N, C-alpha and C positions, 0 to 999 in steps of 0.2 A: 710613484708610490703605489703599492698594491696592498689590499686588505684580504686576509684569508681567515677563515673561521671553521671551527668544529662545533656545531650546535647540537648539544645532547640533551637528553631528557632531564639530567641533573645539573649539568654545568655547560657553559659556553666558553670556549677558548678562542680568543681573537688575537691576531698578530698583524702588525704593519711592517711591510718590507720595502726596502729600497734595494732592488736586486736581491742578492743573497743576504744582505745585512738586515738584521732585525732592529726596527726603530722603536717599537713598543709592543709589549706583550702583557696580556691579562687573562685570568680565568675568573669568570663571573657566574654566580649561581643563576641558573636560567629562570627560576621562579621569582626572582627579585624584580623583574620588569614585566609589564603588561604585554609587551610585544617585542619582537626582534628588532624592529626599527628603533624603539626606545632604548634598547640595550646597546645597539651599535652607536647611536648618537652619544650616549653617555661615555662609551669607550673612546670615541674620537675626540670628545671634549677633554677627557683625561689625558689623552696622548699629546695634546697641544701640537697637532700635526701641522698647522699652518697651511692647510689646503686639503682638498678632497682626494682620496685615492683615484687613480685612473680606472681601476677595475677592482672588483671584489669576487672572490669565489668562496662559497659557503657550503660546507658539507653539513647536511641536516639529517636528523634521525627520523626517517620516514621515506616513503616512495615519492619520487619527483616525476611529474608528468607535464611536459610542455612548460617548464619553468614555474611550476606550481606544486606546492607540497602542503598536505594536511599532516602535521606532525603527529607521530604515533603516541608519544608520552608527554606532550605539552598541548595546551589549548590554543595553539597558534595555527593560522593559515598563512602560508608564505607565498608571495608572488614576486618573481624576479623583476618584472617590469615595474610593479608598484614600489619595490625597494629602490630601484634606480631613481624614480621621481622623488620619493621621500628623502633619500639620503644624498641626492645630488651626485651620484656616481655614474659615469658614462655607461658602464656595463657591469651588471651583477649576474653571476651564474649561481644556480642552485644545483646541487648534486647530492645523491645519497651519501651519508657520512662514511659508510663502509666502501663505497666506490672511491672516495678520496683516500681512505686508508690503504686500499689496494694500490692506488696510483703512487702512494708514498713508499710502499714496501721496497722497491728497488733503490730507494735513496736513503735507506737506513743502514748505517755502518755495521759490520759484522759483530763488533764488540757490544752492540745493543740488541743482539739476538741470542736467545738461549735455546739450544736444540733439545727437543723432547724425543725425537725419533730420527736417528741418522738415516741418510739415504743418498741417492744420487740424483740431484735436480737436473733435468734435461733442459738445455738452453732452447729458447724459442718454443716452449710449451706453456700451456695455461698455468696460472698460479691461483690458488684459492686463498681467500682471506676471510676470516670470521672472528668474532669476538663478543664475549658477553660483557655488557656494562649494565646500564639500566634495563636495556633490552638486549636482543641478539642481532648483530649485523652480519651480513654475508655479501660477498662480491667475488667476481672473477676478474683476473688481470690477463689480457690477451696480447701476445706479442705481435707487432706489426713491423713493417719494413724499417722504420726509423724511430718508432716510439711505441710505448705500450698504450693500449686502449682498455678501458675498464667497462665491465658490464655489471650494473647493480643487480641485486637479487633480493627478493622477499622470501627466500626459502625458509627463513626462520619461522614463518607463519604457516608452513606446511604442517600437516597432521603429525603429532608426536607418535613415534613408534615404540611401544614398550618392548623391552628385551628380556625381562626376567620376571619373577613373581613379585618382586618389590615394585617394579614399574607397573605391573598389572594392577596392583593395589593402589598405586598413586593416581592412576588415570581417573577412577570414579571420584576420588577426593577432589581433584582439580576440576572435574566436570561439574561437580556440585557448586563450585564457586564461579566458574566462567562459562559453562555450557559446552564450549569446544576447547580442546587441549592441543596446543601447537608446541613446537620445539621451544619457542621463546617462553612459554609458560613454565618451562623447567630450566632451560639453560639461559639464565639471565640473573641479574641481581635481584629483581622482584621474584623470579622463579625460585631462587635459592631460599628466600624467606618463606615462600609457600611450602617448599619441600621440608623445611625445618618444622613448620606447623604440622605437616603430615606425620612426621616421625614423633613429635610430641603427642599427637593424638593417638598414635599406635601404642604408645607407652602409658596411656591413660593420664597424661599430664595436662594441666590447665593450659589454655592458649597463651602464647607469649609472642605476639606478632612483632618480629624484628622489623625495623624501619629500613635497614640497609644490609647488604650482603656482608659487609665487614663485621657486623655484630655476630652473625652466624659463624663466620670463619674464626673470629676471636674466641667464641665459645668452644669451637672444635679444637683449636690450638690448646685450650685448657683441659680438653678431654671430656667435655660434656657429651654423653652418649647420643642424644638426639641430634645434636649439631654434627658430630662425627659422621653419623649415618647419612645426614643430609648432604654434607660435603662430598662424601664418597659417591653417593648416587649422582650428584651434580657432575662430578668429574667423569664418571662413566658415560653419562648422557652427553657431555661436552665432546668426549672422544668419539662417541658414536656418530654425532652430527657432523663433526669434522671429517670423519670417514665418508659420510653420505655426500658431503660437498665434493670431496675428492673423486667419488664415483660419478657424480652428476656432471662435473666439469672435466674429468680425466686430467687432473691437475698434476701432471708429471713435472711441472716446474716447482712444485712444493706447496705446502699448506702453512699459513702463518696465522697465529692467534694474536690479534691486535687490540682486544678490548682491555679495559682497565682492570678487570678482575684477574685475568690470567697472570699478569706480572706480580700481583699481590698474593697469589696462592701457589707459587712455584713448587714448594715442597710437596703439596698434594698432587700436583700434575706430574711430578717426576717419580712417583712411586710405582709406576708401571700400569696402573689401571686405565689411565687415559689411552696409552698406546695400544693396550689390548683391545679396548672398545673400538678404537680407530681401525684396527687391523682385522677384526673378526667380522668378515663380510661373506661368510659361506663360500659359495662357488666362485665369488669374485675376489676373495681375499688376496689372491696372487697379484691382482692389479695394483694393490697398494704397497706391495713389498718394498719397492725402491723409492717411494715418495717420502721425502723428509718433512718433518713437522718442526716448526720453530715458534717460540714465543717472542714477540716484539716487546722489548722492555722500554723502548723509546716512547715517551708520553705524547710526542707530537707527530706521530706518523700520519695522522689525517691532515695536519697542517702542512706537512711536507708534500703530500699529494695535492692539496689545495693550491699550493704555490705553483706547482707544475701546471695545473689547470688554469690558474690566473695568468700565467705567462703565455699560455696558448691563447687565451682570450685577447690579450693585448696584441699578440702577433697577427691576429685576424682583423684588427682594426684597419679600415681603409686609410691610405696615406693622407696626411694633412694637406689641404689645398695650398 
C-alpha cells in the first residue's frame, strides 16, 4: 500500500493506492489542521486502512532541500525523516508539488488535455510544466534512458518583467504592498486578487479585496470592467511566463499548464492573448514556433506523478532478509 499526496496552500489531496487501484481518496482543506502529520493521521484513520503504507510520496508547495521544506503559503515546516517516525511509514519522500505534476504529465490521457497552441512536440526533449493555483509552480521534465527525471524550479519567484504600460503601472502598486514583485505576485490566485485591486484603484473604486481567484473570474464572466481588465492582464502575464519557461528550458517536448486555475478559465485562455504573449519573444520568437501548449484538465496530475515517485521509492528498498 502506498500513500501519495499533493499538499497545497489551500487544500491537500491524499490518496491510498494498492498498485494502480485507488483504495481511498480525500481532499482536505490544509488550514483545518495544525500540521501535515495531524492531517495525514486523520486521513489514515478515515481510510480504515488496516495497516500503514509501505511508503509515501508527498508533493508540497515550496522548495525541498535534503528532505526538508518550509512551505511557501502555509505555516508548516516539513521534514521527511520526522514524518517517517511520526507516521510509522518506512520511507517518506518530499518533493516540490510541481515536480510531481511534471512527473505525472506523461501519464495523463490525451482526452484530459486541451490544446491552446498546436505544435510538434519532439520526443526525448524537455517538457515544461507550470500552473497557477494559490501560488505559481514551475518544473522541467527531462527524458532519460528508461524514465523521466524531474527538476523542480522556483522560477516563479524570479523578478516580474513588465511588458507594456499597464504592467509598468502595476509594478509600483504591488511594490507598495510587498516590496519586491515576482511572477507569482501576478500569476497566481493571490496575484489575480491583487491585480483586481489594482484595476479598481485605477477606476477610483473602493477596495474590494477578493478572497479567491474564482471571485474575480466570476465577476469578469459577468462583465465587471475591473475584473475583466484583471483577468486579461493575468492571462497575458501567464502566457509570457509560460514562454519564459520554454526559453529557459528549451522545452521542445511541449509546455503544460497544470494548475487549478487554468482548467477553470479556459475560455479566457483560448481567446488568443495567452498564445500571443507566449510567442512574442523578440529575436527568440522563432524558438517557440513549434512548441505546443496544453492545459491539463485532470485534477490529479500531481498525484499521478507522486505515484510514479512512490513506486520508485519502493523499488529502491533493500530486499527483505
